[in-house]
C-alpha positions in Angstrom: 81.4 11.4 77.1 78.7 10.2 74.8 75.7 12.5 74.8 72.4 10.7 75.5 68.7 11.3 75.0 66.1 10.2 77.5 62.6 11.0 76.2 59.9 8.7 77.5 62.4 5.9 77.5 63.8 4.3 80.7 66.8 2.9 78.8 69.6 5.2 77.6 69.3 6.0 73.9 72.6 7.0 72.3 72.1 9.8 69.8 74.8 9.7 67.2 73.5 13.0 65.8 74.5 14.6 69.0 78.1 13.5 68.9 79.9 16.7 68.0 83.2 16.5 69.7 85.0 13.3 70.8 88.3 12.9 72.6 91.4 13.6 70.5 93.4 10.8 72.0 94.2 8.1 69.4 93.9 4.5 70.5 96.6 2.2 69.1 95.6 -0.8 67.1 95.8 -4.0 69.2 96.8 -7.1 67.2 94.8 -10.2 68.1 96.4 -13.0 70.0 96.9 -16.0 67.7 95.5 -18.9 69.7 95.9 -22.1 67.9 92.5 -23.4 66.7 90.9 -26.3 68.4 90.3 -29.0 65.9 90.9 -29.0 62.2 91.3 -25.8 60.0 91.2 -27.8 56.8 87.9 -26.3 55.8 89.4 -22.8 55.7 90.5 -21.6 52.4 94.3 -22.0 52.3 94.9 -18.4 51.1 92.8 -17.1 53.9 94.7 -19.1 56.5 98.0 -18.0 55.2 97.0 -14.4 55.3 95.7 -14.7 58.9 99.1 -16.0 59.9 101.0 -13.3 58.0 104.2 -12.1 59.7 103.7 -9.3 62.3 106.0 -7.0 60.4 103.7 -7.0 57.4 100.8 -5.8 59.6 102.7 -3.3 61.8 105.9 -2.4 60.0 108.8 -0.7 61.8 108.1 2.9 61.0 105.6 3.7 63.8 102.0 4.7 63.0 101.4 4.6 59.2 100.1 7.6 57.3 96.8 5.7 56.8 96.5 5.2 60.6 97.2 8.9 61.3 94.6 9.9 58.7 92.0 7.6 60.3 92.3 9.4 63.6 91.7 12.8 62.1 88.0 11.9 62.4 88.3 12.0 66.2 89.4 15.7 66.4 86.2 17.1 65.2 83.8 14.2 65.1 81.6 13.8 62.0 82.0 17.4 60.8 85.7 16.9 60.1 85.4 13.8 58.0 85.7 15.7 54.7 89.0 17.2 55.8 90.2 13.8 56.8 89.3 12.3 53.5 91.1 15.1 51.6 94.3 14.0 53.3 93.9 10.4 52.0 95.8 11.0 48.8 92.7 11.1 46.6 91.2 8.0 48.2 94.1 5.6 47.3 95.7 3.9 50.3 99.2 2.3 50.3 99.9 -1.4 50.3 100.6 -1.5 54.1 97.2 -0.1 54.8 95.6 -2.5 52.4 97.3 -5.5 54.0 96.2 -4.3 57.5 92.7 -3.8 56.2 92.6 -7.3 54.9 93.8 -8.6 58.2 91.0 -6.8 59.9 88.4 -8.3 57.6 89.8 -11.8 58.1 90.0 -11.4 61.9 86.4 -10.3 62.4 84.5 -12.8 64.6 81.0 -13.2 66.0 82.1 -13.4 69.6 80.1 -15.4 72.2 82.7 -15.7 75.0 83.4 -12.4 76.7 85.4 -11.2 79.7 83.4 -9.2 82.1 86.0 -6.4 82.2 84.5 -3.0 81.3 85.1 -1.7 77.8 87.3 1.4 77.4 84.9 4.3 77.0 87.1 5.9 74.3 87.0 2.6 72.4 83.2 2.6 72.5 83.1 6.3 71.5 85.2 5.4 68.5 83.1 2.4 67.5 79.9 4.6 67.6 81.6 7.4 65.6 82.7 4.9 62.9 79.2 3.4 62.8 77.7 6.9 62.4 79.6 7.6 59.2 78.3 4.5 57.4 76.5 4.9 54.0 72.7 5.1 54.1 70.0 5.4 51.5 69.3 9.0 50.8 71.7 9.9 53.6 68.8 9.0 55.9 71.0 7.8 58.8 68.2 5.6 60.2 70.2 3.8 62.9 69.1 4.2 66.5 71.3 2.7 69.1 70.0 1.8 72.6 72.4 1.0 75.4 70.6 -1.7 77.5 71.8 -1.1 81.0 68.8 -2.0 83.2 69.3 -5.4 84.8 65.7 -6.3 84.6 65.5 -5.6 80.9 68.6 -7.5 80.3 67.2 -10.5 82.2 64.0 -10.4 80.1 66.1 -10.4 76.9 68.0 -13.5 78.2 64.8 -15.2 78.9 63.5 -14.4 75.4 66.7 -15.9 74.0 66.3 -19.1 75.9 62.7 -19.5 74.7 63.7 -18.8 71.1 66.7 -21.1 71.3 64.6 -23.9 72.6 62.2 -23.5 69.7 65.1 -23.4 67.2 66.5 -26.6 68.7 63.2 -28.4 68.1 63.7 -27.8 64.3 66.7 -30.2 64.3 66.8 -34.0 64.8 69.4 -36.6 65.7 73.1 -35.7 65.5 72.3 -32.2 64.2 70.2 -31.5 67.2 73.0 -32.7 69.6 75.5 -30.5 67.8 73.1 -27.5 67.9 72.6 -28.0 71.6 76.4 -28.0 72.2 76.9 -24.6 70.5 77.3 -21.4 72.5 75.1 -19.0 70.6 75.1 -15.8 72.6 77.3 -13.9 75.1 74.3 -12.3 77.0 75.5 -13.5 80.4 79.0 -12.1 80.4 79.2 -9.2 77.8 79.5 -5.9 79.7 77.7 -4.0 77.0 74.3 -4.8 75.4 73.5 -2.6 72.4 70.2 -2.9 70.6 70.3 -1.5 67.1 67.0 -0.3 65.6 66.0 1.2 62.2 63.7 4.3 62.4 61.3 3.3 59.6 59.5 6.7 59.7 62.6 9.0 59.7 62.2 12.2 57.7 66.0 12.5 57.3 66.9 12.1 53.7 63.4 13.1 52.5 62.6 9.6 51.2 65.2 9.7 48.5 66.1 6.3 47.0 63.6 4.2 49.0 60.3 4.6 47.3 60.6 1.2 45.4 62.9 -0.4 47.9 62.0 0.8 51.4 64.0 -2.1 52.9 67.2 -0.2 52.0 66.6 1.6 55.3 67.2 -1.7 57.1 70.2 -2.4 54.9 71.7 1.0 55.9 71.6 0.0 59.5 73.3 -3.3 58.8 76.1 -1.4 57.1 76.4 0.8 60.2 76.6 -2.3 62.4 79.4 -3.7 60.3 81.4 -0.6 60.6 81.0 -0.7 64.4 82.0 -4.4 64.3 85.2 -3.8 62.3 86.1 -0.7 64.4 85.9 -2.7 67.6 87.9 -5.6 66.1 90.7 -3.2 65.3 90.9 -2.2 69.0 90.6 -5.8 70.4 86.9 -5.3 71.3 84.6 -8.2 70.3 81.0 -8.0 69.0 78.4 -10.8 69.0 75.2 -10.5 67.0 72.3 -12.2 68.9 69.6 -13.2 66.3 67.9 -15.9 68.2 65.3 -13.6 69.8 61.8 -12.5 69.0 62.2 -8.9 67.7 58.7 -7.8 68.6 59.1 -9.0 72.2 62.5 -7.3 72.6 61.1 -4.1 71.1 58.4 -4.1 73.8 61.0 -5.0 76.6 63.1 -2.0 75.6 60.0 0.3 75.4 61.2 2.1 72.2 58.9 3.9 69.6 56.7 1.6 67.6 58.2 2.9 64.4 61.6 1.5 65.3 62.4 -2.0 63.9 64.9 -4.1 65.7 67.8 -5.0 63.3 70.4 -6.4 65.7 71.0 -7.1 69.4 74.7 -6.8 70.0 76.9 -8.1 72.8 80.1 -6.1 73.2 83.2 -6.7 75.2 86.8 -8.1 75.2 86.9 -11.7 74.0 88.1 -14.5 76.2 89.9 -16.2 73.3 91.0 -15.7 69.7 91.0 -18.3 67.0 92.2 -18.5 63.4 88.9 -19.9 62.3 85.2 -19.0 63.1 83.5 -21.0 65.8 80.9 -22.6 63.5 83.8 -23.8 61.2 85.8 -25.0 64.2 82.9 -27.1 65.5 82.0 -28.4 62.0 78.6 -26.8 61.8 79.3 -25.1 58.4 82.6 -24.8 56.6 83.7 -21.7 54.8 83.0 -22.0 51.1 85.1 -20.7 48.2 84.1 -17.4 46.5 83.5 -19.4 43.3 80.4 -20.9 44.9 78.7 -17.5 44.9 79.7 -16.0 41.6 77.3 -15.9 38.6 77.2 -14.4 35.2 74.3 -13.3 33.1 
């Protein structure tokens, strides 16, 4: 089980620093169900679409678990302390083409999930997601992420109410057809997701002794974002969906969860098994914003 801390908090704080040993049982990768997209996929980059629809044998092969997959689960046997041994077995950090193809599939299948089943998430999957999040890079190795499992019904309801207020204010920023389209979007999974996970940055942490953040203290926040992304991809690999709720007032949610004042809210995550899978992201499918080509973002100096 995941060790927890409960200082003066009435919500359960997950301490990743206390995760010493996790279950050794390896969870198999679950390939996503390829539901046909509703509407047009023409806005997707053709190469991306082709790769999403790559044959199953490319992603899974016929040889059973790949060497890369076996290496990845070495982390579970001794939690964070064993990661160096796991890395040593990774053939000097170079992974084979099968692993690279599977990794690309994982990147392309990541989704911001808003529609969740209410089924409970496998505890071992959640353990794995948190472990993978805890080995993310951080400025000065400060490890500033603080994860809060929001289990109290009253607190969850207050977060939902905060979202509704913030969403109504956001809707007022749009006019005409754009406002209608905004109102039609489902922008959170707060009602159905079995897990609510609030992710904070401890801005006053002494871990790392301040290295690397004197001129850019915001790198603490960026470190937490990186940890969230690793959790997100880890869940995706096991068929667990994650949705990042940003339409909330961070100060209000911080007060609702009664966490230390030094903690800054970075993300409020909904976690659970998705109701559906699509080849294209929801905001592309509903024509809010198409995916742009990489060339739109490249510059030279």
